[in-house]
Biopython code that builds the backbone (N, CA, C, O; Angstrom):
import numpy as np
from Bio.PDB.StructureBuilder import StructureBuilder

atoms = [
    (1, "MET", "N", (0.839, -1.184, 0.000)),
    (1, "MET", "CA", (0.000, 0.000, 0.000)),
    (1, "MET", "C", (0.883, 1.245, 0.000)),
    (1, "MET", "O", (1.840, 1.351, 0.767)),
    (2, "SER", "N", (0.550, 2.148, -0.846)),
    (2, "SER", "CA", (1.315, 3.381, -0.973)),
    (2, "SER", "C", (0.647, 4.490, -0.166)),
    (2, "SER", "O", (-0.571, 4.663, -0.223)),
    (3, "VAL", "N", (1.450, 5.236, 0.581)),
    (3, "VAL", "CA", (0.921, 6.350, 1.358)),
    (3, "VAL", "C", (1.399, 7.643, 0.721)),
    (3, "VAL", "O", (2.589, 7.816, 0.457)),
    (4, "ARG", "N", (0.470, 8.540, 0.479)),
    (4, "ARG", "CA", (0.824, 9.838, -0.089)),
    (4, "ARG", "C", (0.661, 10.899, 0.985)),
    (4, "ARG", "O", (-0.072, 10.713, 1.957)),
    (5, "PHE", "N", (1.365, 12.029, 0.794)),
    (5, "PHE", "CA", (1.247, 13.122, 1.746)),
    (5, "PHE", "C", (-0.209, 13.558, 1.877)),
    (5, "PHE", "O", (-0.644, 13.940, 2.963)),
    (6, "SER", "N", (-0.965, 13.504, 0.782)),
    (6, "SER", "CA", (-2.350, 13.953, 0.814)),
    (6, "SER", "C", (-3.230, 13.045, 1.660)),
    (6, "SER", "O", (-4.340, 13.430, 2.030)),
    (7, "ASP", "N", (-2.749, 11.843, 1.970)),
    (7, "ASP", "CA", (-3.528, 10.926, 2.803)),
    (7, "ASP", "C", (-3.379, 11.240, 4.291)),
    (7, "ASP", "O", (-4.147, 10.726, 5.104)),
    (8, "LEU", "N", (-2.429, 12.053, 4.652)),
    (8, "LEU", "CA", (-2.197, 12.380, 6.051)),
    (8, "LEU", "C", (-3.098, 13.522, 6.501)),
    (8, "LEU", "O", (-3.542, 14.335, 5.691)),
    (9, "ALA", "N", (-3.357, 13.569, 7.779)),
    (9, "ALA", "CA", (-4.144, 14.670, 8.342)),
    (9, "ALA", "C", (-3.215, 15.836, 8.625)),
    (9, "ALA", "O", (-2.959, 16.179, 9.780)),
    (10, "ILE", "N", (-2.717, 16.436, 7.563)),
    (10, "ILE", "CA", (-1.840, 17.594, 7.702)),
    (10, "ILE", "C", (-2.387, 18.718, 6.842)),
    (10, "ILE", "O", (-3.131, 18.482, 5.889)),
    (11, "ASP", "N", (-2.019, 19.927, 7.181)),
    (11, "ASP", "CA", (-2.600, 21.056, 6.454)),
    (11, "ASP", "C", (-1.819, 21.383, 5.191)),
    (11, "ASP", "O", (-0.743, 20.836, 4.950)),
    (12, "ASP", "N", (-2.371, 22.275, 4.396)),
    (12, "ASP", "CA", (-1.777, 22.626, 3.108)),
    (12, "ASP", "C", (-0.365, 23.184, 3.254)),
    (12, "ASP", "O", (0.510, 22.896, 2.437)),
    (13, "ASP", "N", (-0.144, 23.986, 4.299)),
    (13, "ASP", "CA", (1.187, 24.561, 4.499)),
    (13, "ASP", "C", (2.224, 23.459, 4.727)),
    (13, "ASP", "O", (3.341, 23.539, 4.215)),
    (14, "GLU", "N", (1.854, 22.435, 5.492)),
    (14, "GLU", "CA", (2.784, 21.332, 5.749)),
    (14, "GLU", "C", (3.053, 20.546, 4.466)),
    (14, "GLU", "O", (4.188, 20.146, 4.207)),
    (15, "ILE", "N", (2.017, 20.327, 3.671)),
    (15, "ILE", "CA", (2.191, 19.623, 2.402)),
    (15, "ILE", "C", (3.128, 20.408, 1.492)),
    (15, "ILE", "O", (4.019, 19.832, 0.867)),
    (16, "LEU", "N", (2.929, 21.715, 1.416)),
    (16, "LEU", "CA", (3.810, 22.549, 0.589)),
    (16, "LEU", "C", (5.240, 22.504, 1.101)),
    (16, "LEU", "O", (6.181, 22.468, 0.309)),
    (17, "MET", "N", (5.413, 22.506, 2.420)),
    (17, "MET", "CA", (6.749, 22.441, 3.003)),
    (17, "MET", "C", (7.418, 21.110, 2.639)),
    (17, "MET", "O", (8.588, 21.089, 2.258)),
    (18, "LEU", "N", (6.686, 20.013, 2.755)),
    (18, "LEU", "CA", (7.249, 18.703, 2.428)),
    (18, "LEU", "C", (7.623, 18.630, 0.947)),
    (18, "LEU", "O", (8.646, 18.044, 0.590)),
    (19, "ARG", "N", (6.808, 19.215, 0.100)),
    (19, "ARG", "CA", (7.133, 19.240, -1.335)),
    (19, "ARG", "C", (8.401, 20.056, -1.587)),
    (19, "ARG", "O", (9.251, 19.662, -2.386)),
    (20, "ARG", "N", (8.522, 21.193, -0.902)),
    (20, "ARG", "CA", (9.737, 22.019, -1.061)),
    (20, "ARG", "C", (10.975, 21.244, -0.635)),
    (20, "ARG", "O", (11.995, 21.261, -1.325)),
    (21, "VAL", "N", (10.883, 20.566, 0.500)),
    (21, "VAL", "CA", (12.023, 19.787, 0.999)),
    (21, "VAL", "C", (12.371, 18.686, -0.001)),
    (21, "VAL", "O", (13.545, 18.462, -0.295)),
    (22, "HIS", "N", (11.357, 18.000, -0.523)),
    (22, "HIS", "CA", (11.595, 16.904, -1.465)),
    (22, "HIS", "C", (12.271, 17.417, -2.735)),
    (22, "HIS", "O", (13.247, 16.827, -3.199)),
    (23, "VAL", "N", (11.761, 18.503, -3.293)),
    (23, "VAL", "CA", (12.356, 19.067, -4.512)),
    (23, "VAL", "C", (13.793, 19.523, -4.237)),
    (23, "VAL", "O", (14.688, 19.292, -5.050)),
    (24, "TYR", "N", (14.006, 20.170, -3.089)),
    (24, "TYR", "CA", (15.347, 20.639, -2.726)),
    (24, "TYR", "C", (16.309, 19.453, -2.587)),
    (24, "TYR", "O", (17.409, 19.471, -3.139)),
    (25, "ALA", "N", (15.889, 18.433, -1.851)),
    (25, "ALA", "CA", (16.760, 17.280, -1.617)),
    (25, "ALA", "C", (17.058, 16.551, -2.921)),
    (25, "ALA", "O", (18.188, 16.120, -3.149)),
    (26, "CYS", "N", (16.050, 16.411, -3.776)),
    (26, "CYS", "CA", (16.277, 15.749, -5.068)),
    (26, "CYS", "C", (17.246, 16.564, -5.919)),
    (26, "CYS", "O", (18.169, 16.002, -6.509)),
    (27, "SER", "N", (17.052, 17.869, -5.990)),
    (27, "SER", "CA", (17.921, 18.686, -6.833)),
    (27, "SER", "C", (19.353, 18.679, -6.296)),
    (27, "SER", "O", (20.303, 18.712, -7.079)),
    (28, "SER", "N", (19.518, 18.636, -4.991)),
    (28, "SER", "CA", (20.876, 18.621, -4.427)),
    (28, "SER", "C", (21.600, 17.326, -4.771)),
    (28, "SER", "O", (22.830, 17.287, -4.792)),
    (29, "ARG", "N", (20.847, 16.271, -5.040)),
    (29, "ARG", "CA", (21.439, 14.983, -5.414)),
    (29, "ARG", "C", (21.319, 14.731, -6.920)),
    (29, "ARG", "O", (21.634, 13.644, -7.404)),
    (30, "GLU", "N", (20.863, 15.745, -7.648)),
    (30, "GLU", "CA", (20.676, 15.657, -9.092)),
    (30, "GLU", "C", (19.754, 14.507, -9.472)),
    (30, "GLU", "O", (20.038, 13.740, -10.392)),
    (31, "LEU", "N", (18.643, 14.402, -8.746)),
    (31, "LEU", "CA", (17.634, 13.376, -9.011)),
    (31, "LEU", "C", (16.351, 14.044, -9.495)),
    (31, "LEU", "O", (16.040, 15.174, -9.118)),
    (32, "GLU", "N", (15.614, 13.324, -10.334)),
    (32, "GLU", "CA", (14.271, 13.774, -10.687)),
    (32, "GLU", "C", (13.346, 13.335, -9.562)),
    (32, "GLU", "O", (13.399, 12.176, -9.150)),
    (33, "PRO", "N", (12.492, 14.236, -9.046)),
    (33, "PRO", "CA", (11.604, 13.865, -7.942)),
    (33, "PRO", "C", (10.732, 12.640, -8.234)),
    (33, "PRO", "O", (10.400, 11.887, -7.318)),
    (34, "GLU", "N", (10.359, 12.436, -9.506)),
    (34, "GLU", "CA", (9.489, 11.315, -9.856)),
    (34, "GLU", "C", (10.252, 10.027, -10.168)),
    (34, "GLU", "O", (9.634, 8.996, -10.434)),
    (35, "SER", "N", (11.583, 10.072, -10.139)),
    (35, "SER", "CA", (12.381, 8.877, -10.432)),
    (35, "SER", "C", (12.322, 7.899, -9.257)),
    (35, "SER", "O", (11.818, 8.226, -8.182)),
    (36, "GLU", "N", (12.842, 6.705, -9.482)),
    (36, "GLU", "CA", (12.854, 5.695, -8.416)),
    (36, "GLU", "C", (13.645, 6.190, -7.210)),
    (36, "GLU", "O", (13.201, 6.036, -6.072)),
    (37, "HIS", "N", (14.818, 6.786, -7.451)),
    (37, "HIS", "CA", (15.639, 7.291, -6.342)),
    (37, "HIS", "C", (14.976, 8.509, -5.688)),
    (37, "HIS", "O", (15.076, 8.699, -4.476)),
    (38, "GLY", "N", (14.307, 9.322, -6.490)),
    (38, "GLY", "CA", (13.557, 10.446, -5.937)),
    (38, "GLY", "C", (12.439, 9.966, -5.027)),
    (38, "GLY", "O", (12.169, 10.564, -3.986)),
    (39, "ALA", "N", (11.787, 8.872, -5.434)),
    (39, "ALA", "CA", (10.722, 8.291, -4.612)),
    (39, "ALA", "C", (11.285, 7.751, -3.301)),
    (39, "ALA", "O", (10.652, 7.878, -2.252)),
    (40, "GLU", "N", (12.477, 7.147, -3.358)),
    (40, "GLU", "CA", (13.114, 6.656, -2.132)),
    (40, "GLU", "C", (13.407, 7.818, -1.178)),
    (40, "GLU", "O", (13.224, 7.705, 0.034)),
    (41, "LEU", "N", (13.863, 8.928, -1.747)),
    (41, "LEU", "CA", (14.122, 10.115, -0.931)),
    (41, "LEU", "C", (12.813, 10.615, -0.303)),
    (41, "LEU", "O", (12.790, 11.045, 0.850)),
    (42, "GLY", "N", (11.747, 10.552, -1.067)),
    (42, "GLY", "CA", (10.434, 10.931, -0.548)),
    (42, "GLY", "C", (10.009, 10.044, 0.613)),
    (42, "GLY", "O", (9.418, 10.524, 1.581)),
    (43, "LYS", "N", (10.308, 8.746, 0.520)),
    (43, "LYS", "CA", (9.986, 7.822, 1.613)),
    (43, "LYS", "C", (10.783, 8.173, 2.860)),
    (43, "LYS", "O", (10.262, 8.118, 3.974)),
    (44, "MET", "N", (12.044, 8.534, 2.668)),
    (44, "MET", "CA", (12.865, 8.940, 3.815)),
    (44, "MET", "C", (12.279, 10.197, 4.455)),
    (44, "MET", "O", (12.188, 10.299, 5.678)),
    (45, "LEU", "N", (11.886, 11.149, 3.612)),
    (45, "LEU", "CA", (11.285, 12.388, 4.108)),
    (45, "LEU", "C", (10.019, 12.086, 4.903)),
    (45, "LEU", "O", (9.826, 12.617, 5.997)),
    (46, "PHE", "N", (9.166, 11.242, 4.357)),
    (46, "PHE", "CA", (7.921, 10.859, 5.018)),
    (46, "PHE", "C", (8.207, 10.196, 6.359)),
    (46, "PHE", "O", (7.547, 10.485, 7.357)),
    (47, "HIS", "N", (9.192, 9.306, 6.377)),
    (47, "HIS", "CA", (9.565, 8.618, 7.612)),
    (47, "HIS", "C", (10.028, 9.617, 8.679)),
    (47, "HIS", "O", (9.603, 9.546, 9.833)),
    (48, "LEU", "N", (10.895, 10.539, 8.284)),
    (48, "LEU", "CA", (11.378, 11.544, 9.232)),
    (48, "LEU", "C", (10.229, 12.398, 9.762)),
    (48, "LEU", "O", (10.165, 12.695, 10.955)),
    (49, "TYR", "N", (9.324, 12.790, 8.866)),
    (49, "TYR", "CA", (8.179, 13.608, 9.274)),
    (49, "TYR", "C", (7.319, 12.842, 10.271)),
    (49, "TYR", "O", (6.883, 13.406, 11.275)),
    (50, "ARG", "N", (7.074, 11.573, 10.006)),
    (50, "ARG", "CA", (6.269, 10.756, 10.921)),
    (50, "ARG", "C", (6.966, 10.549, 12.254)),
    (50, "ARG", "O", (6.316, 10.345, 13.279)),
    (51, "GLN", "N", (8.313, 10.603, 12.237)),
    (51, "GLN", "CA", (9.070, 10.451, 13.479)),
    (51, "GLN", "C", (9.073, 11.738, 14.305)),
    (51, "GLN", "O", (9.561, 11.754, 15.434)),
    (52, "GLY", "N", (8.520, 12.823, 13.732)),
    (52, "GLY", "CA", (8.391, 14.052, 14.496)),
    (52, "GLY", "C", (9.271, 15.198, 14.054)),
    (52, "GLY", "O", (9.249, 16.265, 14.669)),
    (53, "VAL", "N", (10.056, 15.002, 12.989)),
    (53, "VAL", "CA", (10.885, 16.106, 12.490)),
    (53, "VAL", "C", (9.982, 17.028, 11.684)),
    (53, "VAL", "O", (9.519, 16.657, 10.605)),
    (54, "ARG", "N", (9.729, 18.223, 12.197)),
    (54, "ARG", "CA", (8.785, 19.143, 11.563)),
    (54, "ARG", "C", (9.441, 20.406, 11.012)),
    (54, "ARG", "O", (8.782, 21.200, 10.341)),
    (55, "SER", "N", (10.720, 20.598, 11.286)),
    (55, "SER", "CA", (11.425, 21.782, 10.816)),
    (55, "SER", "C", (11.857, 21.587, 9.361)),
    (55, "SER", "O", (12.518, 20.603, 9.029)),
    (56, "GLU", "N", (11.478, 22.535, 8.500)),
    (56, "GLU", "CA", (11.856, 22.461, 7.097)),
    (56, "GLU", "C", (13.375, 22.417, 6.952)),
    (56, "GLU", "O", (13.907, 21.609, 6.190)),
    (57, "LEU", "N", (14.064, 23.278, 7.678)),
    (57, "LEU", "CA", (15.527, 23.318, 7.606)),
    (57, "LEU", "C", (16.136, 22.000, 8.079)),
    (57, "LEU", "O", (17.046, 21.471, 7.440)),
    (58, "ALA", "N", (15.640, 21.473, 9.191)),
    (58, "ALA", "CA", (16.180, 20.210, 9.705)),
    (58, "ALA", "C", (15.968, 19.079, 8.712)),
    (58, "ALA", "O", (16.862, 18.259, 8.505)),
    (59, "LEU", "N", (14.792, 19.028, 8.097)),
    (59, "LEU", "CA", (14.521, 17.983, 7.108)),
    (59, "LEU", "C", (15.462, 18.115, 5.912)),
    (59, "LEU", "O", (16.002, 17.121, 5.427)),
    (60, "MET", "N", (15.654, 19.347, 5.440)),
    (60, "MET", "CA", (16.565, 19.572, 4.313)),
    (60, "MET", "C", (17.976, 19.109, 4.666)),
    (60, "MET", "O", (18.633, 18.434, 3.873)),
    (61, "GLN", "N", (18.434, 19.477, 5.863)),
    (61, "GLN", "CA", (19.788, 19.101, 6.279)),
    (61, "GLN", "C", (19.928, 17.591, 6.394)),
    (61, "GLN", "O", (20.933, 17.020, 5.969)),
    (62, "MET", "N", (18.927, 16.949, 6.966)),
    (62, "MET", "CA", (19.001, 15.501, 7.167)),
    (62, "MET", "C", (19.009, 14.754, 5.838)),
    (62, "MET", "O", (19.694, 13.739, 5.700)),
    (63, "LEU", "N", (18.257, 15.247, 4.866)),
    (63, "LEU", "CA", (18.176, 14.553, 3.586)),
    (63, "LEU", "C", (19.355, 14.868, 2.671)),
    (63, "LEU", "O", (19.629, 14.108, 1.743)),
    (64, "THR", "N", (20.054, 15.965, 2.912)),
    (64, "THR", "CA", (21.152, 16.311, 2.018)),
    (64, "THR", "C", (22.523, 16.013, 2.624)),
    (64, "THR", "O", (23.514, 15.967, 1.895)),
    (65, "ALA", "N", (22.601, 15.812, 3.935)),
    (65, "ALA", "CA", (23.878, 15.556, 4.585)),
    (65, "ALA", "C", (24.162, 14.054, 4.716)),
    (65, "ALA", "O", (25.213, 13.656, 5.218)),
    (66, "GLY", "N", (23.214, 13.225, 4.259)),
    (66, "GLY", "CA", (23.404, 11.785, 4.356)),
    (66, "GLY", "C", (23.288, 11.268, 5.767)),
    (66, "GLY", "O", (23.758, 10.169, 6.063)),
    (67, "GLU", "N", (22.667, 12.041, 6.655)),
    (67, "GLU", "CA", (22.552, 11.615, 8.053)),
    (67, "GLU", "C", (21.172, 11.066, 8.367)),
    (67, "GLU", "O", (20.901, 10.692, 9.508)),
    (68, "ALA", "N", (20.302, 11.014, 7.379)),
    (68, "ALA", "CA", (18.963, 10.508, 7.616)),
    (68, "ALA", "C", (19.009, 9.001, 7.809)),
    (68, "ALA", "O", (19.832, 8.325, 7.193)),
    (69, "PRO", "N", (18.143, 8.471, 8.651)),
    (69, "PRO", "CA", (18.098, 7.026, 8.822)),
    (69, "PRO", "C", (17.592, 6.383, 7.528)),
    (69, "PRO", "O", (16.921, 7.042, 6.733)),
    (70, "PRO", "N", (17.902, 5.128, 7.315)),
    (70, "PRO", "CA", (17.426, 4.461, 6.101)),
    (70, "PRO", "C", (15.902, 4.403, 6.077)),
    (70, "PRO", "O", (15.255, 4.341, 7.122)),
    (71, "ALA", "N", (15.353, 4.422, 4.905)),
    (71, "ALA", "CA", (13.897, 4.341, 4.762)),
    (71, "ALA", "C", (13.449, 2.958, 5.230)),
    (71, "ALA", "O", (14.181, 1.979, 5.087)),
    (72, "PRO", "N", (12.248, 2.887, 5.786)),
    (72, "PRO", "CA", (11.747, 1.568, 6.196)),
    (72, "PRO", "C", (11.627, 0.644, 4.982)),
    (72, "PRO", "O", (11.396, 1.106, 3.865)),
    (73, "GLU", "N", (11.781, -0.635, 5.202)),
    (73, "GLU", "CA", (11.699, -1.605, 4.112)),
    (73, "GLU", "C", (10.315, -1.582, 3.496)),
    (73, "GLU", "O", (9.310, -1.572, 4.206)),
    (74, "ALA", "N", (10.266, -1.573, 2.191)),
    (74, "ALA", "CA", (8.975, -1.616, 1.493)),
    (74, "ALA", "C", (8.467, -3.047, 1.506)),
    (74, "ALA", "O", (9.247, -3.999, 1.467)),
    (75, "GLY", "N", (7.163, -3.183, 1.561)),
    (75, "GLY", "CA", (6.634, -4.543, 1.486)),
    (75, "GLY", "C", (5.492, -4.647, 2.334)),
    (75, "GLY", "O", (4.885, -5.713, 2.424)),
]
sb = StructureBuilder()
sb.init_structure("model")
sb.init_model(0)
sb.init_chain("A")
sb.init_seg("    ")
for serial, (resi, resn, name, xyz) in enumerate(atoms, 1):
    if name == "N":
        sb.init_residue(resn, " ", resi, " ")
    sb.init_atom(name, np.array(xyz, "f"), 0.0, 1.0, " ", f" {name:<3s}", serial, name[0])
structure = sb.get_structure()
């Protein structure tokens, strides 16, 4: 089952923030957001957000510094 940001009980501002972080992190790694690796980065972002990381700057730093925890196993 695939979970999208729109499925969460979050407001529009949070969705826009998550999209900004995803686009920023993908561009910093020279990835297309819709590519397989871009999707993996999105999963990492989603995982961090669910773990309670709500700061846009912190999310950007975690996804671009390689310090983010691995994404949960798909399946």
